[in-house]
C-alpha positions in Angstrom: -16.8 -26.9 -34.3 -19.8 -25.4 -34.9 -18.8 -22.4 -33.6 -16.4 -21.7 -36.6 -18.9 -22.3 -39.5 -21.7 -19.8 -37.8 -20.3 -16.4 -37.5 -22.6 -14.7 -35.2 -21.7 -18.2 -32.6 -18.2 -17.6 -33.6 -18.7 -14.0 -32.2 -20.3 -15.1 -29.1 -17.5 -17.3 -28.4 -15.0 -14.3 -29.2 -17.1 -11.9 -27.1 -16.9 -14.1 -24.2 -13.2 -15.2 -24.3 -12.5 -11.0 -24.5 -14.9 -10.7 -21.0 -13.1 -13.3 -19.5 -9.8 -12.0 -20.2 -10.7 -8.6 -19.1 -12.4 -9.9 -15.8 -8.9 -11.8 -15.4 -6.8 -8.5 -16.0 -9.3 -6.8 -13.7 -8.7 -9.4 -10.7 -4.7 -9.4 -11.7 -4.6 -5.1 -11.5 -6.8 -5.3 -8.1 -4.1 -7.6 -6.6 -0.9 -5.4 -7.4 -2.8 -2.3 -6.6 -3.5 -4.0 -3.3 -0.1 -5.4 -3.0 1.8 -1.9 -3.9 -1.0 0.0 -1.4 0.4 -2.5 1.4 3.9 -1.7 0.6 3.8 1.7 1.1 1.6 1.7 4.2 4.0 -0.3 5.6 7.1 2.0 4.8 5.1 4.6 6.1 4.4 2.7 9.5 8.4 1.6 9.6 9.3 5.5 9.3 6.7 6.3 12.4 8.7 3.8 14.4 11.8 4.3 13.3 10.8 8.4 15.0 9.7 6.6 18.1 12.9 4.8 18.6 14.8 7.5 17.5 13.1 9.9 20.0 13.2 7.5 22.7 16.4 6.9 22.8 16.8 11.1 22.5 14.4 11.2 25.8 17.0 8.3 27.5 19.8 10.8 26.6 17.9 13.6 28.6 17.3 15.9 25.6 14.5 18.5 25.3 11.1 17.5 23.6 11.4 20.5 21.5 14.8 19.5 20.1 13.4 16.1 19.7 10.6 17.4 17.9 12.8 19.2 15.3 15.2 16.4 14.7 12.5 13.9 14.2 9.4 15.5 12.6 7.3 14.0 15.7 5.0 16.5 17.2 5.9 17.4 20.9 2.1 15.9 22.3 3.8 12.9 20.0 6.7 12.8 22.0 5.4 13.2 25.6 3.0 10.3 25.0 6.1 8.2 24.4 7.2 8.3 27.8 
């Protein structure tokens, strides 16, 4: 009640409320960035795993490491490490 009649106190209350809202917003934004980063990392990891599985299948069919590298984008060393 006193904050409504005292302009300085009202200003302090409003400043405090704004700071709390800003803090809450900052936390929410950080959480969103973390989720997006996690999704991106998961997708990238999944793509690599898919390439490795494809390379395994190609190796089992007797295809050359060079051809597998061209088809999957994996390096020759990465493919050799699969064996």
